[in-house]
C-alpha angles and dihedrals in degrees: 000000000000118000089341093307130103105260150154128220129180135027127314125166095186118108113233127208115215121195122212111196118199121185111249090237090058093049089061087071092060114093109178106319133060118187124205125198122190139164124223118203109192140185117268117266090249091066090067091218121145128261133238133269123199110192143156101022106194130184124203129178111232131177099198121070111217097199121082108221128203116245111257118228100203125051091233120026123190120190150220101023116206091036136192087225103288110101122186118209119199122181119199115235107239097179142007089249125100108305125179143145105252098188141001123195126184114201126187127220093274093052099258119140105236098176137008135181134192127210110001137166119262089257111055139158123218119200111212095158090118092057122091122254113279147086120313133182118219117198115197118191117192127179086262106042147339127242134178120210131189116229129184120216115207117170 
Protein backbone atom coordinates (compact mmCIF):
# COMPACT_ATOMS: atom_id res chain seq x y z
CA UNK A 1 0.00 0.00 0.00
CA UNK A 2 1.27 3.41 -0.96
CA UNK A 3 -0.67 6.46 0.31
CA UNK A 4 -3.68 4.22 0.91
CA UNK A 5 -3.58 2.85 -2.65
CA UNK A 6 -2.33 -0.44 -3.95
CA UNK A 7 1.10 0.27 -5.33
CA UNK A 8 4.56 -0.91 -6.21
CA UNK A 9 7.84 0.88 -5.74
CA UNK A 10 11.30 -0.29 -6.60
CA UNK A 11 12.80 -2.67 -9.12
CA UNK A 12 11.56 -6.14 -9.93
CA UNK A 13 12.63 -8.18 -12.93
CA UNK A 14 10.18 -11.03 -12.31
CA UNK A 15 7.19 -11.37 -14.65
CA UNK A 16 3.86 -11.55 -12.84
CA UNK A 17 0.69 -13.27 -14.03
CA UNK A 18 -2.54 -11.55 -13.06
CA UNK A 19 -5.86 -13.36 -13.31
CA UNK A 20 -9.07 -11.52 -14.13
CA UNK A 21 -12.10 -13.62 -13.27
CA UNK A 22 -15.40 -12.69 -14.90
CA UNK A 23 -18.59 -14.45 -13.95
CA UNK A 24 -19.85 -16.63 -16.80
CA UNK A 25 -23.18 -14.75 -16.78
CA UNK A 26 -21.35 -11.46 -17.38
CA UNK A 27 -19.33 -12.89 -20.24
CA UNK A 28 -22.55 -13.57 -22.12
CA UNK A 29 -22.83 -9.77 -22.57
CA UNK A 30 -19.52 -9.63 -24.44
CA UNK A 31 -19.88 -9.88 -28.19
CA UNK A 32 -16.45 -9.61 -29.78
CA UNK A 33 -14.64 -6.89 -27.83
CA UNK A 34 -13.68 -6.53 -24.20
CA UNK A 35 -12.20 -3.23 -23.04
CA UNK A 36 -9.91 -2.85 -20.04
CA UNK A 37 -9.17 0.41 -18.26
CA UNK A 38 -6.45 0.69 -15.66
CA UNK A 39 -4.48 3.36 -13.87
CA UNK A 40 -0.78 3.21 -13.24
CA UNK A 41 0.64 5.28 -10.43
CA UNK A 42 4.40 5.34 -10.69
CA UNK A 43 7.40 6.62 -8.78
CA UNK A 44 8.68 10.08 -9.72
CA UNK A 45 11.48 10.23 -12.28
CA UNK A 46 13.91 11.38 -9.58
CA UNK A 47 13.65 8.02 -7.78
CA UNK A 48 15.36 6.33 -10.73
CA UNK A 49 13.10 3.28 -10.42
CA UNK A 50 11.96 1.37 -13.44
CA UNK A 51 8.63 1.63 -15.25
CA UNK A 52 5.93 -0.89 -16.05
CA UNK A 53 5.28 -3.15 -18.98
CA UNK A 54 1.88 -4.67 -19.68
CA UNK A 55 2.19 -7.36 -22.31
CA UNK A 56 0.53 -10.48 -23.62
CA UNK A 57 -3.01 -10.01 -22.33
CA UNK A 58 -4.73 -13.37 -22.69
CA UNK A 59 -8.33 -14.34 -21.99
CA UNK A 60 -9.49 -17.87 -21.25
CA UNK A 61 -12.95 -19.12 -20.42
CA UNK A 62 -12.93 -21.18 -17.22
CA UNK A 63 -15.73 -22.83 -15.31
CA UNK A 64 -14.00 -23.30 -11.97
CA UNK A 65 -13.23 -20.33 -9.76
CA UNK A 66 -9.90 -20.75 -7.98
CA UNK A 67 -10.49 -18.16 -5.25
CA UNK A 68 -12.50 -19.03 -2.17
CA UNK A 69 -14.78 -16.08 -1.35
CA UNK A 70 -16.32 -15.19 1.99
CA UNK A 71 -20.08 -15.35 2.16
CA UNK A 72 -21.58 -11.86 1.99
CA UNK A 73 -24.27 -10.90 4.54
CA UNK A 74 -25.98 -8.05 2.62
CA UNK A 75 -27.20 -8.27 -0.97
CA UNK A 76 -25.23 -5.14 -1.93
CA UNK A 77 -22.14 -4.20 0.05
CA UNK A 78 -20.34 -0.84 -0.39
CA UNK A 79 -16.98 -0.24 1.25
CA UNK A 80 -15.10 1.52 2.71
CA UNK A 81 -17.50 3.98 4.29
CA UNK A 82 -16.38 6.68 4.92
CA UNK A 83 -14.24 6.60 1.79
CA UNK A 84 -11.35 8.65 0.40
CA UNK A 85 -13.17 8.57 -2.95
CA UNK A 86 -12.73 4.97 -4.07
CA UNK A 87 -15.91 2.99 -3.38
CA UNK A 88 -16.10 -0.76 -3.93
CA UNK A 89 -19.46 -2.26 -4.82
CA UNK A 90 -20.01 -5.96 -4.31
CA UNK A 91 -23.31 -7.68 -5.18
CA UNK A 92 -24.09 -11.04 -3.65
CA UNK A 93 -24.89 -13.79 -6.15
CA UNK A 94 -28.39 -15.06 -5.34
CA UNK A 95 -28.60 -17.64 -8.08
CA UNK A 96 -26.53 -19.29 -10.77
CA UNK A 97 -28.60 -17.52 -13.40
CA UNK A 98 -27.53 -14.38 -15.26
CA UNK A 99 -26.64 -11.73 -12.67
CA UNK A 100 -25.41 -8.22 -13.49
CA UNK A 101 -25.54 -4.61 -12.32
CA UNK A 102 -27.75 -2.85 -14.87
CA UNK A 103 -27.20 0.70 -13.66
CA UNK A 104 -25.29 2.70 -11.03
CA UNK A 105 -26.11 6.33 -10.19
CA UNK A 106 -24.18 8.53 -7.79
CA UNK A 107 -26.17 11.50 -6.50
CA UNK A 108 -24.83 14.35 -4.36
CA UNK A 109 -26.57 16.04 -1.40
CA UNK A 110 -28.47 18.49 -3.63
CA UNK A 111 -29.86 15.73 -5.84
CA UNK A 112 -27.53 16.10 -8.84
CA UNK A 113 -26.27 12.97 -10.59
CA UNK A 114 -22.47 13.25 -10.50
CA UNK A 115 -21.65 9.86 -12.08
CA UNK A 116 -23.56 7.07 -13.73
CA UNK A 117 -22.65 3.71 -15.22
CA UNK A 118 -24.51 1.18 -17.37
CA UNK A 119 -23.97 -2.56 -17.41
CA UNK A 120 -21.29 -3.53 -14.91
CA UNK A 121 -20.02 -6.73 -13.28
CA UNK A 122 -21.26 -7.65 -9.81
CA UNK A 123 -17.95 -6.45 -8.36
CA UNK A 124 -17.26 -2.87 -9.40
CA UNK A 125 -15.18 0.10 -8.25
CA UNK A 126 -16.41 3.70 -8.46
CA UNK A 127 -13.87 6.52 -8.35
CA UNK A 128 -15.32 9.63 -6.65
CA UNK A 129 -11.93 11.09 -5.73
CA UNK A 130 -12.63 14.15 -7.90
CA UNK A 131 -15.81 14.94 -5.94
CA UNK A 132 -15.80 17.23 -2.88
CA UNK A 133 -16.16 15.88 0.64
CA UNK A 134 -19.73 15.18 1.60
CA UNK A 135 -22.62 12.73 1.59
CA UNK A 136 -23.53 10.87 -1.60
CA UNK A 137 -26.24 8.38 -2.44
CA UNK A 138 -25.36 5.47 -4.69
CA UNK A 139 -28.26 3.65 -6.32
CA UNK A 140 -27.42 0.21 -7.68
CA UNK A 141 -29.96 -1.52 -9.90
CA UNK A 142 -29.36 -5.19 -10.65
CA UNK A 143 -31.51 -7.48 -12.72
CA UNK A 144 -33.02 -8.67 -9.40
CA UNK A 145 -33.53 -5.55 -7.27
CA UNK A 146 -32.55 -1.92 -6.62
CA UNK A 147 -30.92 -0.49 -3.49
CA UNK A 148 -29.72 2.98 -2.49
CA UNK A 149 -26.80 3.39 -0.08
CA UNK A 150 -25.41 6.47 1.63
CA UNK A 151 -21.66 6.96 1.38
CA UNK A 152 -19.46 9.65 2.96
CA UNK A 153 -16.47 11.00 1.04
CA UNK A 154 -13.61 12.36 3.20
CA UNK A 155 -10.34 13.19 1.44
